[in-house]
N, C-alpha and C positions, 0 to 999 in steps of 0.2 A: 670085247667088251668086258670090263672089268667085274668082279664079282659083285659091286653093289650098283652097278651102272644100270637103270632102269630103262628098259626098252620102250619107245614111243610107237603106238600101233596107229597105223595110218590107213583110212579107206579113201578109194579114188572115185568120183563120179564125172564121167565126160562121155558125150555121146559120138566124139570123134575118135574109132578104133586106133587111129595111128598116135593120136594123142595120148589115149588112155594107155595102150601098151608102152609108149614111151616113157611114160612116168612110172607105169609099173615095173618097167625094166629097170630104170634108174632105182628105183626104191630097193628092188631086190639085190642089186648090185652094191648098194649104198652102206654106210658104215653100219656096223651091226647093232648100234642101239637105236635104229629105224627100221621097224618090222611091218612090211605091207602084210594086211590083213586080207585084203580084197578090194574089187572094183567092180562098176557095172555101168551101163550107159543110160539109164534113166531115174528120174526120182521116185517112182513108186518102189523100183525093186531097191533102192538104196534106202529108202525108210524101212523096208521089211527085213534088208540085211542088218540094219543097225539096232533092231529090237534084240537080235539074238548074239551078235558080235561085241566084244570089247573094244571099243575104238576110244582114241585119245584125240586125234586128230582127223578131219574131213576135208580132203580136197576136193572142191565142189565147181563143177562148171556152171555159169548162169544160164546159158541157153540149152536146156534140154528139150527133147521131144515131146515129151508126154505133160510137163507142167514147168512153170517157172522155177528155174533156180534159187531166185529170192523167195519165192514160197517154200520151196524145199529146206532151205536155211532157216526159215521162221519155224516150220514144224519141228526140225531137228533141235532147235533150240527150247522148244517148248516141251519136247518129249524126252531128250537126252541134253540137259543143260550143261553137262559136264564136258561135252565134247567141243573142242576148238575147231572153228570153220575156216577155212582159208578159200577164197573165192579165185576162180581161174576163168580168166576171160579175154576176149579180144578188144572188149570195150574198155577204153581207156579215157573215161569222162565221169565227172563228179556226180551227175545224178545217179548212175548207175552202182557208183561206188558208195554213196551215202545211203541207197536204198538196202544194200547188203548188210552194212554196217548197222544200219537200225534194225535189222532183223535178226542180228546176232555174229554176224561174221566177224572175226578179229584179225583177219589178214587178208589180201588183195595183192594178186600177181598177174601178169600176163602170160599167154599161152607161149610166148617166145622167151620166157624165163630160162636162164641157165639152171644147171643141176645142183650148182652152189647156190644160187638164190632160192631155189625149192626147199633145199637143206636148211638154209638159214631161216625161211619162212616157217617151216614145220617147228624146229627148235625153238622159235620165237614165241610163236602162239601157244605151244606146249606149256611154257612158262606163264603164261597169262598174260603175255604182253601182246601189243599190237604190231603187225608189220604190214609195210606198203613198199612195193618195190620202187626203187628211184624214178621208174617213168611215171608211175602213178602219184606219187607225191608232186612230181612236176606238173602232171596234168591238175591235180587238186589246185596248186599254187595259182596256176594260170586261169585257172576257170573262176578262181576266186576273185580275180582281178578283172576280168572279162565278163563275167556272166554271174552277177550278185542274186539273180533270180534262180539260180539252180535248174536254168532250162535245159533239156536233154538236145544235145549236138547232133544234127543230123546229116547225113551225106546228102549231096545234092539229088541222088536219085531217089533217097528216102523221102525228100522233100516231095519231090514231083508225086510220088507214089502217094504219100498224105496228102496232098491237095486234092489226088483223083479219087480218093476215098471218102473225102469231104464232099465233094460234089455227087456222090452216091452211086460212082460206076462199079461195075463188077470187076473180079478179078481178070475175067477173060476180056473185058473191053480195055482194062488198063494194059494187060499184056499186049494187046493188038496195037493199041495207041503208041507204046513204048517201045515196039519192035523186039520184046523179051518174051521168053517163055512163060508160062502159067506157073510153073515152080518158081522161077525167079520173083514174082511178085508174091506168090505166097511166102517166100522166104523174107523178102521185104517188110510185109504187112507182120509176120511173126517177129522179126526184129523191132519193129515199131512198137508192138504191144510190151515187148521186154523193156524196151527204153522207158515206157512211160508207164510201166508195172499196172496194165489192165488188161483184161480178159476178152473184150470184144470191141468191135468197130466203133461202137457209138461213143463206149467210155473214152477211145482212143480221140475221136473227134473233139469230144468235149474236154479233154486235157490239154490236147493241141491248140484248141481255140482260148484256153485260159492262159496259156503262155504265148498267146499272140502269135502263133506260128503258122495260122490259117485265117 
């Protein structure tokens, strides 16, 4: 790093230890103009850490165990507006992307992003520009053609679980009916709530009905 080059201070939030450690390892071994300040696996810990740390860029997983990454994004921008946020996700769909952007994110990359792409995203949002990975840009383009209503895209299994929830079936009953574990159904339920940006089953069913998915 040259004498007048500014370091970009980065914090990482991801609840998958392998992903978190992988990104942290890359950042620690990256060019010296990118500095890893820290990382954690849940939203509350992240908000506490950002209150005392001087951060430029936040890499934020959307699917966190304690609260929605969308809500974390919104709170970070309200409390720390100078921080640039890059969403990290397995979800490559317009509804999720637009929700993050509407809540303050200026970048969106997928979890299979290369080290070069992560670096490019960090450098771009630090300069207050938008960064969307090529796969995300393609998904936005295709969704604009195929789904003008901005309806969340669901997997076949998520559609089955959604219909069962709408029918008032319990998690245990759905698991028994679909021959999967209760944990699997709970994961599908949580993912559905993430995609629709709701916090309970009643709101989930209401939103799904408005989108004519049930």
